[in-house]
Kinemage of the C-alpha trace (Angstrom):
@kinemage 1
@onewidth
@group {chain A} dominant
@subgroup {mainchain}
@vectorlist {calphas} color= white
{ca met a 1} P -32.771 -34.010 31.732
{ca thr a 2} L -31.121 -35.669 28.728
{ca asn a 3} L -29.190 -33.669 26.160
{ca thr a 4} L -31.784 -34.371 23.490
{ca arg a 5} L -34.610 -33.173 25.705
{ca leu a 6} L -32.673 -30.066 26.715
{ca his a 7} L -31.880 -29.272 23.083
{ca arg a 8} L -35.553 -29.651 22.164
{ca glu a 9} L -36.622 -27.328 24.990
{ca leu a 10} L -34.103 -24.677 23.917
{ca leu a 11} L -35.314 -24.829 20.318
{ca lys a 12} L -38.916 -24.525 21.457
{ca gln a 13} L -38.084 -21.469 23.587
{ca gln a 14} L -36.277 -19.820 20.681
{ca leu a 15} L -39.222 -20.475 18.376
{ca met a 16} L -41.764 -19.085 20.828
{ca asn a 17} L -39.643 -15.996 21.589
{ca tyr a 18} L -38.743 -15.199 17.967
{ca asp a 19} L -39.606 -11.656 16.853
{ca tyr a 20} L -41.949 -12.005 13.872
{ca ser a 21} L -42.641 -8.250 13.571
{ca asp a 22} L -40.441 -7.887 10.454
{ca thr a 23} L -41.609 -11.093 8.770
{ca pro a 24} L -43.310 -10.371 5.432
{ca val a 25} L -46.823 -11.740 5.023
{ca asn a 26} L -46.870 -14.952 2.988
{ca lys a 27} L -50.058 -16.972 2.578
{ca met a 28} L -50.299 -19.966 0.286
{ca ile a 29} L -52.032 -23.193 -0.518
{ca leu a 30} L -49.551 -25.649 -2.030
{ca val a 31} L -50.953 -28.641 -3.901
{ca glu a 32} L -48.440 -31.343 -4.818
{ca leu a 33} L -50.226 -33.651 -7.229
{ca asp a 34} L -47.350 -36.127 -7.531
{ca tyr a 35} L -47.349 -36.693 -3.746
{ca ser a 36} L -51.123 -36.277 -3.211
{ca gln a 37} L -50.422 -33.594 -0.598
{ca ile a 38} L -51.943 -30.232 0.167
{ca thr a 39} L -50.317 -27.698 2.491
{ca thr a 40} L -51.974 -24.545 3.780
{ca gln a 41} L -49.609 -22.105 5.445
{ca ser a 42} L -49.314 -18.497 6.404
{ca glu a 43} L -46.614 -16.478 8.066
{ca gly a 44} L -46.224 -12.875 9.000
{ca pro a 45} L -46.008 -10.475 11.941
{ca asp a 46} L -48.731 -12.427 13.781
{ca gly a 47} L -46.733 -15.688 13.667
{ca phe a 48} L -47.237 -18.715 11.463
{ca thr a 49} L -49.582 -21.599 10.787
{ca his a 50} L -48.921 -24.760 8.820
{ca ala a 51} L -51.302 -27.613 8.035
{ca lys a 52} L -50.620 -30.528 5.715
{ca ser a 53} L -52.755 -33.431 4.608
{ca ser a 54} L -51.884 -36.253 2.274
{ca gly a 55} L -53.091 -39.495 0.842
{ca gly a 56} L -56.220 -40.458 -0.959
{ca thr a 57} L -57.286 -40.051 -4.538
{ca thr a 58} L -56.702 -37.155 -6.868
{ca glu a 59} L -60.413 -36.370 -6.679
{ca lys a 60} L -60.239 -36.071 -2.886
{ca leu a 61} L -57.166 -33.856 -3.190
{ca ile a 62} L -59.012 -31.548 -5.616
{ca glu a 63} L -62.028 -31.417 -3.282
{ca thr a 64} L -59.740 -30.468 -0.386
{ca met a 65} L -58.058 -27.840 -2.562
{ca asn a 66} L -61.424 -26.323 -3.522
{ca arg a 67} L -62.494 -26.233 0.123
{ca glu a 68} L -59.251 -24.539 1.209
{ca val a 69} L -59.470 -21.970 -1.598
{ca ser a 70} L -63.058 -21.194 -0.540
{ca arg a 71} L -61.990 -20.798 3.100
{ca his a 72} L -58.907 -18.708 2.253
{ca pro a 73} L -59.520 -16.730 -0.967
{ca glu a 74} L -56.679 -14.323 -0.124
{ca tyr a 75} L -54.070 -17.126 -0.186
{ca asp a 76} L -51.917 -17.802 -3.267
{ca leu a 77} L -52.696 -21.147 -4.906
{ca ile a 78} L -49.663 -23.085 -6.136
{ca ile a 79} L -50.126 -26.394 -7.948
{ca val a 80} L -47.082 -28.590 -8.559
{ca asp a 81} L -46.980 -31.778 -10.636
{ca lys a 82} L -43.576 -33.340 -11.190
{ca ser a 83} L -44.954 -36.666 -12.376
{ca asn a 84} L -45.051 -37.739 -16.007
{ca glu a 85} L -48.780 -38.397 -15.854
{ca val a 86} L -50.844 -36.855 -18.651
{ca trp a 87} L -53.996 -35.014 -17.568
């Protein structure tokens, strides 16, 4: 087994064996308008999930955001726009 492969396997084992019992619950939907990206993530004692999508128009991004907010009303919604575009 190569060193890179071995290193990857060790990292994977550490990740899967990590004790998440003291991890505070954090649930959020992050919308980055300047990058046309939306990230839905949660972490806590039950582990973590992370999903990201990008590309497309602003309208599609807003539709995806609305869908995610409907599916996960308990998540915090964070919208970031670092561009100089006027809305």
